[in-house]
N, C-alpha and C positions, 0 to 999 in steps of 0.2 A: 504494500500500500504506500503510495507516495505521500510525501509531506504536504500538508495543506498550506496554502498561502494565507498570510494574515488577513487580508480582506475577506476571503472565503470563510475563515474561522469566525470572524466577527459577524458576518451576515448570518451564518448558521446559529451563532450564539444569540443574536437578536431574535431570530425566529423561534428559539427554544422557549422564549417567554410566551409564545402563542402566535397565532396568525397576525400578520401585519401587511400593510401596503408599502409601496416603495418609499415614500417620504418618511413613514414611520421607521423603516429599517435604516434609512440614512441618518436620521436623528439619533436612533438608538445606538448605532455603531459609533457615532461621534461621542456619545455619552460613555459607552463602555470603554472606549479607548482614551478617555480623558482628553478628547480633542485632537489626538495624534493622527487619527485616520478620518479623512473626510471624503466620502464617496460622492462621485458625480452621478447624475441620473443615468447617463449613457453607460458608464462602467457598471452600475448596479444592475441595469436591465440585461446587459450582456452576461453578467454573472448569473442572474436568475435563469436565463435561457440555458446556460451550461449546467447549472445545478439541477434543473428540471430534466435535462437530457441524461444526467448521471443518476437520476432517481433519488436525489437527496432532498428535494423540495417538490411541492406540488401546489397548483392553484387551489385555494380554499374556497373563495367566493368572489363575486363582483358586486359592486353597488354603484349607483349613479350619484355623484356629488357635484352640484353646480353644473349639470349637463355633461359631465365627464365621467368616464368609467374609472372606478378605483378598484384595482385588482389586489386581492389579498393572497399571500402565500403562507404556507406552513411547512414544517419539517415532516418528512416521511419517517417511517421506522428505520430505513437505511440511513437517513440523515441523522437521526438521533444516535445510532450506533457509530457512525463515522465521526460525529462531533465528540462523543464520549471517548473514542479511541485517541483522537487528536489531543483532547484535553489531558488525558493520562500521559501521552507521550511528552507533552510540554511540561507537565508536572514533574515527571522523572528527570528531565533535562535541567529544570530549574533547581530541583533538589540537589543534583550533582554539583551544579555551579555553586550553590549556597554552601554546601559542605566544603568544597575546595577553598572558597573564599574565607571560611572560618579558620581553616588550617593556616592560612597566611595572615590571619588577623585583619582581614579587609572588609569586615562587615557582615551584615545579615543578623537576624535576631539570634540571641544565644539559645 
């Protein structure tokens, strides 16, 4: 299984809270990343297309707001599994880095 890119990880993390529309995902990703990742609409919708093709997300529903279609997306079971695996991979890597930093006295919680 290949490593997940940060924007993909954050999009799936945003959708783990429940179905969201594009703008909701954009704002959630910015919040989750403390403003470090700011997705553009074009980038997000290209990612949505790819993630749907991979079976990690699916359309949940549509609604009309101010005459425009607002499409909501949700994680699939495969999306939940993939996000959980990636979160665990990152946790292991962070734990190893933290442990090694402690050895050299360079930080991290005791």
